[in-house]
N, CA, C, O and the ligand as a Tripos MOL2 file, in Angstrom:
@<TRIPOS>MOLECULE
protein
  249   247    63     0     0
PROTEIN
NO_CHARGES

@<TRIPOS>ATOM
      1 N          -1.7430  -15.0160   -6.5360 N.3       1 MET1
      2 CA         -1.6630  -13.5470   -6.4320 C.3       1 MET1
      3 C          -3.0620  -13.0060   -6.1650 C.2       1 MET1
      4 O          -4.0510  -13.4530   -6.7440 O.2       1 MET1
      5 N          -3.1060  -12.0230   -5.2610 N.am      2 ARG2
      6 CA         -4.3730  -11.3440   -4.9830 C.3       2 ARG2
      7 C          -4.1550   -9.8390   -5.0430 C.2       2 ARG2
      8 O          -3.0270   -9.3550   -4.9580 O.2       2 ARG2
      9 N          -5.2410   -9.1190   -5.1900 N.am      3 LEU3
     10 CA         -5.1800   -7.6590   -5.1450 C.3       3 LEU3
     11 C          -5.6660   -7.2150   -3.7760 C.2       3 LEU3
     12 O          -6.7600   -7.5830   -3.3480 O.2       3 LEU3
     13 N          -4.8520   -6.4260   -3.0940 N.am      4 VAL4
     14 CA         -5.1720   -6.0210   -1.7280 C.3       4 VAL4
     15 C          -5.0660   -4.4990   -1.5920 C.2       4 VAL4
     16 O          -4.5660   -3.8050   -2.4770 O.2       4 VAL4
     17 N          -5.5500   -4.0150   -0.4620 N.am      5 LYS5
     18 CA         -5.4110   -2.5920   -0.1050 C.3       5 LYS5
     19 C          -4.2090   -2.4660    0.8150 C.2       5 LYS5
     20 O          -4.1620   -3.1160    1.8590 O.2       5 LYS5
     21 N          -3.2410   -1.6430    0.4480 N.am      6 LYS6
     22 CA         -1.9720   -1.5960    1.1650 C.3       6 LYS6
     23 C          -1.7260   -0.2400    1.8030 C.2       6 LYS6
     24 O          -1.9390    0.7980    1.1750 O.2       6 LYS6
     25 N          -1.2740   -0.2510    3.0630 N.am      7 GLN7
     26 CA         -0.7200    0.9650    3.6650 C.3       7 GLN7
     27 C           0.6910    1.1250    3.1380 C.2       7 GLN7
     28 O           1.4660    0.1680    3.1200 O.2       7 GLN7
     29 N           1.0230    2.3160    2.7140 N.am      8 HIS8
     30 CA          2.3380    2.4930    2.0990 C.3       8 HIS8
     31 C           2.9380    3.8280    2.5230 C.2       8 HIS8
     32 O           2.3780    4.8860    2.2350 O.2       8 HIS8
     33 N           4.0840    3.7770    3.2120 N.am      9 TRP9
     34 CA          4.7700    4.9950    3.6160 C.3       9 TRP9
     35 C           5.7270    5.4300    2.5250 C.2       9 TRP9
     36 O           6.4710    4.6190    1.9730 O.2       9 TRP9
     37 N           5.7010    6.7170    2.2210 N.am     10 PHE10
     38 CA          6.6180    7.2560    1.2280 C.3      10 PHE10
     39 C           7.0130    8.6550    1.6850 C.2      10 PHE10
     40 O           6.1680    9.5370    1.8380 O.2      10 PHE10
     41 N           8.3240    8.8440    1.9020 N.am     11 LYS11
     42 CA          8.8640   10.1250    2.3440 C.3      11 LYS11
     43 C           8.0920   10.6920    3.5330 C.2      11 LYS11
     44 O           7.7410   11.8710    3.5580 O.2      11 LYS11
     45 N           7.8310    9.8200    4.5320 N.am     12 GLY12
     46 CA          7.2380   10.2650    5.7720 C.3      12 GLY12
     47 C           5.7440   10.4880    5.7420 C.2      12 GLY12
     48 O           5.1670   10.9500    6.7270 O.2      12 GLY12
     49 N           5.0980   10.1630    4.6170 N.am     13 ARG13
     50 CA          3.6420   10.2870    4.5430 C.3      13 ARG13
     51 C           3.0290    8.9210    4.2880 C.2      13 ARG13
     52 O           3.6100    8.0720    3.6130 O.2      13 ARG13
     53 N           1.8300    8.7300    4.8500 N.am     14 LEU14
     54 CA          1.1300    7.4570    4.7080 C.3      14 LEU14
     55 C           0.1210    7.5300    3.5670 C.2      14 LEU14
     56 O          -0.6700    8.4690    3.4800 O.2      14 LEU14
     57 N           0.1590    6.5350    2.7040 N.am     15 TYR15
     58 CA         -0.7850    6.4190    1.5940 C.3      15 TYR15
     59 C          -1.5180    5.0830    1.7040 C.2      15 TYR15
     60 O          -0.9620    4.1000    2.1940 O.2      15 TYR15
     61 N          -2.7460    5.0570    1.2520 N.am     16 ILE16
     62 CA         -3.4890    3.8070    1.1090 C.3      16 ILE16
     63 C          -3.6230    3.5640   -0.3880 C.2      16 ILE16
     64 O          -4.1550    4.4020   -1.1150 O.2      16 ILE16
     65 N          -3.1420    2.4270   -0.8370 N.am     17 VAL17
     66 CA         -3.1610    2.1270   -2.2650 C.3      17 VAL17
     67 C          -4.0190    0.8830   -2.4950 C.2      17 VAL17
     68 O          -3.7570   -0.1720   -1.9170 O.2      17 VAL17
     69 N          -5.0320    1.0090   -3.3320 N.am     18 GLU18
     70 CA         -5.9150   -0.1240   -3.6200 C.3      18 GLU18
     71 C          -5.3890   -0.9180   -4.8160 C.2      18 GLU18
     72 O          -4.6170   -0.4130   -5.6310 O.2      18 GLU18
     73 N          -5.8220   -2.1510   -4.8950 N.am     19 ASN19
     74 CA         -5.5270   -3.0220   -6.0440 C.3      19 ASN19
     75 C          -4.0320   -3.2660   -6.2220 C.2      19 ASN19
     76 O          -3.5080   -3.1930   -7.3340 O.2      19 ASN19
     77 N          -3.3510   -3.5550   -5.1110 N.am     20 VAL20
     78 CA         -1.9220   -3.8690   -5.1520 C.3      20 VAL20
     79 C          -1.7450   -5.3860   -5.1870 C.2      20 VAL20
     80 O          -2.3670   -6.1130   -4.4120 O.2      20 VAL20
     81 N          -0.8850   -5.8550   -6.1000 N.am     21 GLU21
     82 CA         -0.6140   -7.2900   -6.2060 C.3      21 GLU21
     83 C           0.1510   -7.7750   -4.9790 C.2      21 GLU21
     84 O           1.1550   -7.1720   -4.6010 O.2      21 GLU21
     85 N          -0.3130   -8.8600   -4.3500 N.am     22 ALA22
     86 CA          0.3570   -9.4300   -3.1810 C.3      22 ALA22
     87 C           0.2380  -10.9420   -3.2220 C.2      22 ALA22
     88 O          -0.7050  -11.5020   -3.7820 O.2      22 ALA22
     89 N           1.2320  -11.5900   -2.6050 N.am     23 GLU23
     90 CA          1.1070  -13.0180   -2.3130 C.3      23 GLU23
     91 C           0.5870  -13.0990   -0.8870 C.2      23 GLU23
     92 O           1.1510  -12.4770    0.0140 O.2      23 GLU23
     93 N          -0.4850  -13.8600   -0.6700 N.am     24 VAL24
     94 CA         -1.0790  -13.9460    0.6580 C.3      24 VAL24
     95 C          -0.9340  -15.3750    1.1700 C.2      24 VAL24
     96 O          -1.3920  -16.3180    0.5230 O.2      24 VAL24
     97 N          -0.2970  -15.5380    2.3320 N.am     25 CYS25
     98 CA         -0.0900  -16.8580    2.9240 C.3      25 CYS25
     99 C          -1.4410  -17.4760    3.2770 C.2      25 CYS25
    100 O          -2.2510  -16.8540    3.9640 O.2      25 CYS25
    101 N          -1.6810  -18.7010    2.8060 N.am     26 THR26
    102 CA         -2.9600  -19.3510    3.0840 C.3      26 THR26
    103 C          -3.0500  -19.8120    4.5360 C.2      26 THR26
    104 O          -4.1440  -20.0710    5.0360 O.2      26 THR26
    105 N          -1.8850  -19.9180    5.2300 N.am     27 GLU27
    106 CA         -1.8940  -20.3640    6.6240 C.3      27 GLU27
    107 C          -2.2510  -19.2180    7.5660 C.2      27 GLU27
    108 O          -3.1480  -19.3500    8.3990 O.2      27 GLU27
    109 N          -1.5420  -18.0850    7.4310 N.am     28 CYS28
    110 CA         -1.6880  -17.0230    8.4360 C.3      28 CYS28
    111 C          -2.2080  -15.7080    7.8510 C.2      28 CYS28
    112 O          -2.4670  -14.7650    8.5980 O.2      28 CYS28
    113 N          -2.3630  -15.6340    6.5420 N.am     29 GLY29
    114 CA         -2.9020  -14.4190    5.9510 C.3      29 GLY29
    115 C          -1.8820  -13.3220    5.7360 C.2      29 GLY29
    116 O          -2.2230  -12.2550    5.2260 O.2      29 GLY29
    117 N          -0.6210  -13.5640    6.1180 N.am     30 GLU30
    118 CA          0.4060  -12.5370    5.9200 C.3      30 GLU30
    119 C           0.5630  -12.2270    4.4390 C.2      30 GLU30
    120 O           0.4580  -13.1110    3.5880 O.2      30 GLU30
    121 N           0.8170  -10.9560    4.1490 N.am     31 ARG31
    122 CA          0.9130  -10.5120    2.7640 C.3      31 ARG31
    123 C           2.3540  -10.2130    2.4180 C.2      31 ARG31
    124 O           3.0840   -9.6230    3.2140 O.2      31 ARG31
    125 N           2.7560  -10.6160    1.2440 N.am     32 TYR32
    126 CA          4.1200  -10.3650    0.7590 C.3      32 TYR32
    127 C           4.0440   -9.6030   -0.5530 C.2      32 TYR32
    128 O           3.2460   -9.9230   -1.4340 O.2      32 TYR32
    129 N           4.8980   -8.5800   -0.6610 N.am     33 PHE33
    130 CA          4.9100   -7.7560   -1.8630 C.3      33 PHE33
    131 C           6.2630   -7.8690   -2.5460 C.2      33 PHE33
    132 O           7.3030   -7.7780   -1.8930 O.2      33 PHE33
    133 N           6.2510   -8.0670   -3.8510 N.am     34 HIS34
    134 CA          7.5090   -8.1000   -4.5880 C.3      34 HIS34
    135 C           8.1260   -6.7040   -4.6230 C.2      34 HIS34
    136 O           7.4180   -5.6980   -4.6360 O.2      34 HIS34
    137 N           9.4520   -6.6620   -4.6380 N.am     35 ALA35
    138 CA         10.1560   -5.3800   -4.6760 C.3      35 ALA35
    139 C           9.7400   -4.5580   -5.8900 C.2      35 ALA35
    140 O           9.6500   -3.3330   -5.8130 O.2      35 ALA35
    141 N           9.4880   -5.2240   -7.0010 N.am     36 THR36
    142 CA          9.0920   -4.4880   -8.2040 C.3      36 THR36
    143 C           7.7460   -3.7980   -7.9950 C.2      36 THR36
    144 O           7.5240   -2.6980   -8.5030 O.2      36 THR36
    145 N           6.8440   -4.4480   -7.2440 N.am     37 VAL37
    146 CA          5.5370   -3.8520   -6.9560 C.3      37 VAL37
    147 C           5.7010   -2.6360   -6.0540 C.2      37 VAL37
    148 O           5.0650   -1.6040   -6.2670 O.2      37 VAL37
    149 N           6.5630   -2.7650   -5.0390 N.am     38 LEU38
    150 CA          6.7790   -1.6490   -4.1230 C.3      38 LEU38
    151 C           7.4220   -0.4670   -4.8470 C.2      38 LEU38
    152 O           7.0560    0.6840   -4.6100 O.2      38 LEU38
    153 N           8.3790   -0.7540   -5.7300 N.am     39 ASP39
    154 CA          9.0110    0.3230   -6.5020 C.3      39 ASP39
    155 C           7.9880    1.0190   -7.3940 C.2      39 ASP39
    156 O           8.0170    2.2410   -7.5440 O.2      39 ASP39
    157 N           7.0900    0.2430   -7.9830 N.am     40 ALA40
    158 CA          6.0750    0.8280   -8.8620 C.3      40 ALA40
    159 C           5.1550    1.7660   -8.0840 C.2      40 ALA40
    160 O           4.7420    2.8030   -8.6030 O.2      40 ALA40
    161 N           4.8340    1.4060   -6.8430 N.am     41 ILE41
    162 CA          3.9890    2.2750   -6.0190 C.3      41 ILE41
    163 C           4.7220    3.5800   -5.7180 C.2      41 ILE41
    164 O           4.1460    4.6640   -5.8140 O.2      41 ILE41
    165 N           6.0190    3.4610   -5.3460 N.am     42 ASP42
    166 CA          6.8090    4.6710   -5.0840 C.3      42 ASP42
    167 C           6.7920    5.6050   -6.2990 C.2      42 ASP42
    168 O           6.5980    6.8130   -6.1610 O.2      42 ASP42
    169 N           6.9950    5.0350   -7.4790 N.am     43 ARG43
    170 CA          7.0160    5.8650   -8.7010 C.3      43 ARG43
    171 C           5.6570    6.4960   -8.9480 C.2      43 ARG43
    172 O           5.5740    7.6520   -9.3630 O.2      43 ARG43
    173 N           4.5860    5.7420   -8.6970 N.am     44 MET44
    174 CA          3.2460    6.2750   -8.9160 C.3      44 MET44
    175 C           2.9820    7.4610   -7.9830 C.2      44 MET44
    176 O           2.4180    8.4720   -8.4020 O.2      44 MET44
    177 N           3.3920    7.3330   -6.7240 N.am     45 ILE45
    178 CA          3.1690    8.4180   -5.7640 C.3      45 ILE45
    179 C           4.0100    9.6390   -6.1290 C.2      45 ILE45
    180 O           3.5410   10.7740   -6.0430 O.2      45 ILE45
    181 N           5.2670    9.3950   -6.5400 N.am     46 ALA46
    182 CA          6.1740   10.5020   -6.8550 C.3      46 ALA46
    183 C           5.7220   11.2690   -8.0940 C.2      46 ALA46
    184 O           5.9820   12.4650   -8.2210 O.2      46 ALA46
    185 N           5.0490   10.5800   -8.9970 N.am     47 ALA47
    186 CA          4.5900   11.2240  -10.2240 C.3      47 ALA47
    187 C           3.2130   11.8460  -10.0070 C.2      47 ALA47
    188 O           2.6290   11.6960   -8.9330 O.2      47 ALA47
    189 N           2.7020   12.5250  -10.9930 N.am     48 ASP48
    190 CA          1.3210   12.9950  -10.9400 C.3      48 ASP48
    191 C           0.4070   11.7820  -10.8400 C.2      48 ASP48
    192 O           0.5690   10.8160  -11.5850 O.2      48 ASP48
    193 N          -0.5530   11.8320   -9.9220 N.am     49 HIS49
    194 CA         -1.4230   10.6710   -9.7670 C.3      49 HIS49
    195 C          -2.8080   11.1380   -9.3300 C.2      49 HIS49
    196 O          -2.9750   12.2210   -8.7680 O.2      49 HIS49
    197 N          -3.7860   10.2930   -9.6050 N.am     50 ARG50
    198 CA         -5.1520   10.6060   -9.2260 C.3      50 ARG50
    199 C          -5.3590   10.2150   -7.7650 C.2      50 ARG50
    200 O          -4.9420    9.1340   -7.3490 O.2      50 ARG50
    201 N          -5.9970   11.0830   -6.9840 N.am     51 VAL51
    202 CA         -6.3170   10.7860   -5.5860 C.3      51 VAL51
    203 C          -7.7960   10.4520   -5.5040 C.2      51 VAL51
    204 O          -8.6440   11.2890   -5.8150 O.2      51 VAL51
    205 N          -8.1070    9.2400   -5.0910 N.am     52 LYS52
    206 CA         -9.4910    8.7900   -5.0320 C.3      52 LYS52
    207 C         -10.2310    9.4260   -3.8650 C.2      52 LYS52
    208 O         -11.3970    9.8020   -3.9820 O.2      52 LYS52
    209 N          -9.5310    9.5420   -2.7280 N.am     53 GLU53
    210 CA        -10.1880    9.9580   -1.4940 C.3      53 GLU53
    211 C          -9.1080   10.4100   -0.5230 C.2      53 GLU53
    212 O          -7.9900    9.8950   -0.5610 O.2      53 GLU53
    213 N          -9.4230   11.3610    0.3450 N.am     54 VAL54
    214 CA         -8.4730   11.7790    1.3850 C.3      54 VAL54
    215 C          -9.0920   11.4770    2.7390 C.2      54 VAL54
    216 O         -10.2170   11.8850    3.0290 O.2      54 VAL54
    217 N          -8.3310   10.7440    3.5750 N.am     55 LEU55
    218 CA         -8.8160   10.3410    4.8930 C.3      55 LEU55
    219 C          -8.0130   11.0340    5.9780 C.2      55 LEU55
    220 O          -6.8460   11.3590    5.7600 O.2      55 LEU55
    221 N          -8.6120   11.2710    7.1510 N.am     56 SER56
    222 CA         -7.8160   11.6070    8.3130 C.3      56 SER56
    223 C          -7.7520   10.3520    9.1690 C.2      56 SER56
    224 O          -8.7470    9.6370    9.2840 O.2      56 SER56
    225 N          -6.6050   10.0700    9.7710 N.am     57 VAL57
    226 CA         -6.3680    8.7900   10.4340 C.3      57 VAL57
    227 C          -6.0840    9.0020   11.9030 C.2      57 VAL57
    228 O          -5.2560    9.8430   12.2530 O.2      57 VAL57
    229 N          -6.7490    8.2610   12.7700 N.am     58 GLU58
    230 CA         -6.4420    8.2930   14.1920 C.3      58 GLU58
    231 C          -5.2760    7.3560   14.4840 C.2      58 GLU58
    232 O          -5.2330    6.2320   13.9840 O.2      58 GLU58
    233 N          -4.3250    7.8280   15.3020 N.am     59 VAL59
    234 CA         -3.1810    6.9990   15.7150 C.3      59 VAL59
    235 C          -3.3490    6.6910   17.2020 C.2      59 VAL59
    236 O          -3.4730    7.5980   18.0250 O.2      59 VAL59
    237 N          -3.3510    5.3940   17.5360 N.am     60 LEU60
    238 CA         -3.5430    4.9630   18.9170 C.3      60 LEU60
    239 C          -2.3300    4.1890   19.3890 C.2      60 LEU60
    240 O          -1.5430    3.6910   18.5840 O.2      60 LEU60
    241 N          -2.1890    4.0950   20.6970 N.am     61 THR61
    242 CA         -1.1530    3.2390   21.2630 C.3      61 THR61
    243 C          -1.7980    2.1180   22.0480 C.2      61 THR61
    244 O          -2.6500    2.3780   22.8980 O.2      61 THR61
    245 N          -1.4120    0.8690   21.7840 N.am     62 ALA62
    246 CA         -2.0060   -0.2810   22.4820 C.3      62 ALA62
    247 C          -1.3330   -0.4800   23.8360 C.2      62 ALA62
    248 O          -1.6920   -1.3970   24.5750 O.2      62 ALA62
    249 ZN          2.0540  -17.6550    6.8820 Zn       63 ZN63
@<TRIPOS>BOND
     1     1     2 1
     2     2     3 1
     3     3     4 2
     4     3     5 am
     5     5     6 1
     6     6     7 1
     7     7     8 2
     8     7     9 am
     9     9    10 1
    10    10    11 1
    11    11    12 2
    12    11    13 am
    13    13    14 1
    14    14    15 1
    15    15    16 2
    16    15    17 am
    17    17    18 1
    18    18    19 1
    19    19    20 2
    20    19    21 am
    21    21    22 1
    22    22    23 1
    23    23    24 2
    24    23    25 am
    25    25    26 1
    26    26    27 1
    27    27    28 2
    28    27    29 am
    29    29    30 1
    30    30    31 1
    31    31    32 2
    32    31    33 am
    33    33    34 1
    34    34    35 1
    35    35    36 2
    36    35    37 am
    37    37    38 1
    38    38    39 1
    39    39    40 2
    40    39    41 am
    41    41    42 1
    42    42    43 1
    43    43    44 2
    44    43    45 am
    45    45    46 1
    46    46    47 1
    47    47    48 2
    48    47    49 am
    49    49    50 1
    50    50    51 1
    51    51    52 2
    52    51    53 am
    53    53    54 1
    54    54    55 1
    55    55    56 2
    56    55    57 am
    57    57    58 1
    58    58    59 1
    59    59    60 2
    60    59    61 am
    61    61    62 1
    62    62    63 1
    63    63    64 2
    64    63    65 am
    65    65    66 1
    66    66    67 1
    67    67    68 2
    68    67    69 am
    69    69    70 1
    70    70    71 1
    71    71    72 2
    72    71    73 am
    73    73    74 1
    74    74    75 1
    75    75    76 2
    76    75    77 am
    77    77    78 1
    78    78    79 1
    79    79    80 2
    80    79    81 am
    81    81    82 1
    82    82    83 1
    83    83    84 2
    84    83    85 am
    85    85    86 1
    86    86    87 1
    87    87    88 2
    88    87    89 am
    89    89    90 1
    90    90    91 1
    91    91    92 2
    92    91    93 am
    93    93    94 1
    94    94    95 1
    95    95    96 2
    96    95    97 am
    97    97    98 1
    98    98    99 1
    99    99   100 2
   100    99   101 am
   101   101   102 1
   102   102   103 1
   103   103   104 2
   104   103   105 am
   105   105   106 1
   106   106   107 1
   107   107   108 2
   108   107   109 am
   109   109   110 1
   110   110   111 1
   111   111   112 2
   112   111   113 am
   113   113   114 1
   114   114   115 1
   115   115   116 2
   116   115   117 am
   117   117   118 1
   118   118   119 1
   119   119   120 2
   120   119   121 am
   121   121   122 1
   122   122   123 1
   123   123   124 2
   124   123   125 am
   125   125   126 1
   126   126   127 1
   127   127   128 2
   128   127   129 am
   129   129   130 1
   130   130   131 1
   131   131   132 2
   132   131   133 am
   133   133   134 1
   134   134   135 1
   135   135   136 2
   136   135   137 am
   137   137   138 1
   138   138   139 1
   139   139   140 2
   140   139   141 am
   141   141   142 1
   142   142   143 1
   143   143   144 2
   144   143   145 am
   145   145   146 1
   146   146   147 1
   147   147   148 2
   148   147   149 am
   149   149   150 1
   150   150   151 1
   151   151   152 2
   152   151   153 am
   153   153   154 1
   154   154   155 1
   155   155   156 2
   156   155   157 am
   157   157   158 1
   158   158   159 1
   159   159   160 2
   160   159   161 am
   161   161   162 1
   162   162   163 1
   163   163   164 2
   164   163   165 am
   165   165   166 1
   166   166   167 1
   167   167   168 2
   168   167   169 am
   169   169   170 1
   170   170   171 1
   171   171   172 2
   172   171   173 am
   173   173   174 1
   174   174   175 1
   175   175   176 2
   176   175   177 am
   177   177   178 1
   178   178   179 1
   179   179   180 2
   180   179   181 am
   181   181   182 1
   182   182   183 1
   183   183   184 2
   184   183   185 am
   185   185   186 1
   186   186   187 1
   187   187   188 2
   188   187   189 am
   189   189   190 1
   190   190   191 1
   191   191   192 2
   192   191   193 am
   193   193   194 1
   194   194   195 1
   195   195   196 2
   196   195   197 am
   197   197   198 1
   198   198   199 1
   199   199   200 2
   200   199   201 am
   201   201   202 1
   202   202   203 1
   203   203   204 2
   204   203   205 am
   205   205   206 1
   206   206   207 1
   207   207   208 2
   208   207   209 am
   209   209   210 1
   210   210   211 1
   211   211   212 2
   212   211   213 am
   213   213   214 1
   214   214   215 1
   215   215   216 2
   216   215   217 am
   217   217   218 1
   218   218   219 1
   219   219   220 2
   220   219   221 am
   221   221   222 1
   222   222   223 1
   223   223   224 2
   224   223   225 am
   225   225   226 1
   226   226   227 1
   227   227   228 2
   228   227   229 am
   229   229   230 1
   230   230   231 1
   231   231   232 2
   232   231   233 am
   233   233   234 1
   234   234   235 1
   235   235   236 2
   236   235   237 am
   237   237   238 1
   238   238   239 1
   239   239   240 2
   240   239   241 am
   241   241   242 1
   242   242   243 1
   243   243   244 2
   244   243   245 am
   245   245   246 1
   246   246   247 1
   247   247   248 2
@<TRIPOS>SUBSTRUCTURE
     1 MET1         2 RESIDUE 1 A MET
     2 ARG2         6 RESIDUE 1 A ARG
     3 LEU3        10 RESIDUE 1 A LEU
     4 VAL4        14 RESIDUE 1 A VAL
     5 LYS5        18 RESIDUE 1 A LYS
     6 LYS6        22 RESIDUE 1 A LYS
     7 GLN7        26 RESIDUE 1 A GLN
     8 HIS8        30 RESIDUE 1 A HIS
     9 TRP9        34 RESIDUE 1 A TRP
    10 PHE10       38 RESIDUE 1 A PHE
    11 LYS11       42 RESIDUE 1 A LYS
    12 GLY12       46 RESIDUE 1 A GLY
    13 ARG13       50 RESIDUE 1 A ARG
    14 LEU14       54 RESIDUE 1 A LEU
    15 TYR15       58 RESIDUE 1 A TYR
    16 ILE16       62 RESIDUE 1 A ILE
    17 VAL17       66 RESIDUE 1 A VAL
    18 GLU18       70 RESIDUE 1 A GLU
    19 ASN19       74 RESIDUE 1 A ASN
    20 VAL20       78 RESIDUE 1 A VAL
    21 GLU21       82 RESIDUE 1 A GLU
    22 ALA22       86 RESIDUE 1 A ALA
    23 GLU23       90 RESIDUE 1 A GLU
    24 VAL24       94 RESIDUE 1 A VAL
    25 CYS25       98 RESIDUE 1 A CYS
    26 THR26      102 RESIDUE 1 A THR
    27 GLU27      106 RESIDUE 1 A GLU
    28 CYS28      110 RESIDUE 1 A CYS
    29 GLY29      114 RESIDUE 1 A GLY
    30 GLU30      118 RESIDUE 1 A GLU
    31 ARG31      122 RESIDUE 1 A ARG
    32 TYR32      126 RESIDUE 1 A TYR
    33 PHE33      130 RESIDUE 1 A PHE
    34 HIS34      134 RESIDUE 1 A HIS
    35 ALA35      138 RESIDUE 1 A ALA
    36 THR36      142 RESIDUE 1 A THR
    37 VAL37      146 RESIDUE 1 A VAL
    38 LEU38      150 RESIDUE 1 A LEU
    39 ASP39      154 RESIDUE 1 A ASP
    40 ALA40      158 RESIDUE 1 A ALA
    41 ILE41      162 RESIDUE 1 A ILE
    42 ASP42      166 RESIDUE 1 A ASP
    43 ARG43      170 RESIDUE 1 A ARG
    44 MET44      174 RESIDUE 1 A MET
    45 ILE45      178 RESIDUE 1 A ILE
    46 ALA46      182 RESIDUE 1 A ALA
    47 ALA47      186 RESIDUE 1 A ALA
    48 ASP48      190 RESIDUE 1 A ASP
    49 HIS49      194 RESIDUE 1 A HIS
    50 ARG50      198 RESIDUE 1 A ARG
    51 VAL51      202 RESIDUE 1 A VAL
    52 LYS52      206 RESIDUE 1 A LYS
    53 GLU53      210 RESIDUE 1 A GLU
    54 VAL54      214 RESIDUE 1 A VAL
    55 LEU55      218 RESIDUE 1 A LEU
    56 SER56      222 RESIDUE 1 A SER
    57 VAL57      226 RESIDUE 1 A VAL
    58 GLU58      230 RESIDUE 1 A GLU
    59 VAL59      234 RESIDUE 1 A VAL
    60 LEU60      238 RESIDUE 1 A LEU
    61 THR61      242 RESIDUE 1 A THR
    62 ALA62      246 RESIDUE 1 A ALA
    63 ZN63       249 GROUP 0 **** ****
């Protein structure tokens, strides 16, 4: 298990959440999140929560 920084969509808004538990594939680096972890993030966002920083994000098309 590692702690990673995760992009997380909730109700049409994008959040960046630090220190999220993930399984990271040693072959390709892909990250896997348990459903319980994802549910916990949803609950944290829905409840009162501390905002560390607010970013504006550029969206590009490749
Ligand atoms: Zn892999």
